[in-house]
C-alpha positions in Angstrom: -26.2 -0.3 -0.5 -26.8 -0.7 3.2 -28.7 2.6 3.5 -31.1 2.2 0.6 -31.1 -1.5 0.2 -30.5 -1.1 -3.5 -28.2 -3.6 -5.3 -25.1 -1.6 -6.6 -23.2 -4.4 -8.2 -22.4 -8.1 -8.5 -19.1 -9.5 -7.3 -17.6 -12.9 -6.7 -15.6 -14.5 -4.0 -12.3 -15.8 -5.2 -9.9 -17.3 -2.6 -11.7 -15.7 0.2 -11.6 -12.2 -1.3 -14.6 -10.3 -2.7 -13.8 -9.2 -6.3 -15.8 -6.4 -8.0 -15.6 -5.3 -11.6 -13.7 -2.0 -12.1 -16.9 -0.1 -12.9 -18.5 -1.2 -9.6 -15.4 -0.4 -7.6 -15.2 3.1 -9.3 -18.8 3.8 -8.5 -18.3 2.7 -4.9 -15.3 5.0 -4.5 -17.3 7.9 -6.0 -20.2 7.2 -3.7 -18.2 6.8 -0.5 -15.7 9.6 -1.0 -18.2 12.5 -1.3 -17.1 16.0 -2.1 -13.4 16.5 -1.7 -11.4 19.6 -0.7 -8.4 20.5 1.4 -7.1 17.9 4.0 -10.1 15.6 3.5 -9.1 14.7 -0.1 -5.5 13.8 1.0 -6.7 11.5 3.7 -9.2 9.9 1.3 -6.5 9.3 -1.3 -4.2 7.8 1.4 -7.1 5.6 2.7 -7.7 4.2 -0.8 -4.0 3.8 -1.4 -3.8 1.5 1.7 -7.1 -0.3 1.0 -6.0 -1.1 -2.5 -2.8 -2.8 -1.2 -0.5 0.3 -1.6 -1.4 0.7 -5.3 0.9 3.3 -6.9 -0.6 6.8 -6.8 -0.3 7.1 -10.6 -2.6 4.1 -11.0 -5.1 5.5 -8.5 -5.2 8.7 -10.4 -5.7 6.9 -13.6 -8.6 4.8 -12.2 -10.2 7.7 -10.1 -9.1 11.1 -11.5 -11.8 12.9 -9.5 -9.9 12.1 -6.3 -7.0 14.2 -7.5 -9.0 17.3 -8.4 -7.5 19.6 -5.7 -4.1 17.9 -5.1 -1.0 17.1 -7.0 0.1 13.5 -7.3 3.7 14.6 -6.6 2.7 15.7 -3.0 2.1 12.1 -1.9 4.6 9.8 -0.3 3.9 6.6 1.6 6.4 5.6 4.3 5.4 1.9 4.0 6.0 1.9 0.3 9.4 3.6 0.7 10.5 1.1 3.3 9.3 -1.8 1.1 11.7 -0.6 -1.6 14.8 -0.8 0.6 17.1 -3.7 0.1 19.4 -5.3 2.7 23.0 -4.6 2.3 25.0 -7.7 1.8 27.6 -8.7 4.3 31.2 -8.1 3.4 33.2 -11.2 2.2 35.1 -12.7 5.1 38.6 -14.0 4.6 38.8 -15.4 8.1 39.3 -19.2 7.8 39.2 -21.5 10.8 40.4 -25.0 11.4 38.4 -25.7 14.5 34.7 -25.5 15.3 33.6 -22.3 17.1 37.0 -20.7 16.6 35.1 -17.8 14.9 31.7 -16.8 16.3 29.2 -14.5 14.6 26.7 -12.7 16.9 24.0 -10.1 16.6 25.2 -7.3 18.8 22.5 -4.9 17.7 19.6 -6.7 19.3 15.9 -6.4 18.5 15.2 -3.2 16.7 11.4 -3.3 16.7 
């Protein structure tokens, strides 16, 4: 703990990432989240959802039920998670056959969308 200087757990570095046992991670979330109520608890849950790599809310609730004391799990949606579930529509099968190079040209008429 940076404030008290007390050791709160032992982790390891694997492939450049710090890994903590679940008990230590749970204690850290409890210690850093503080008392929750109203809007504060929603933002805390979203922050941990993002920090944990967009872990499903059901798993966050299972790991840290205290975070969901004042809010329903059904009230959470993540735009990033929704967009990640989308799949690209396949192109329709083309029956246009050509006999010469460049007789049929495909182009992107939409342009950059971002």
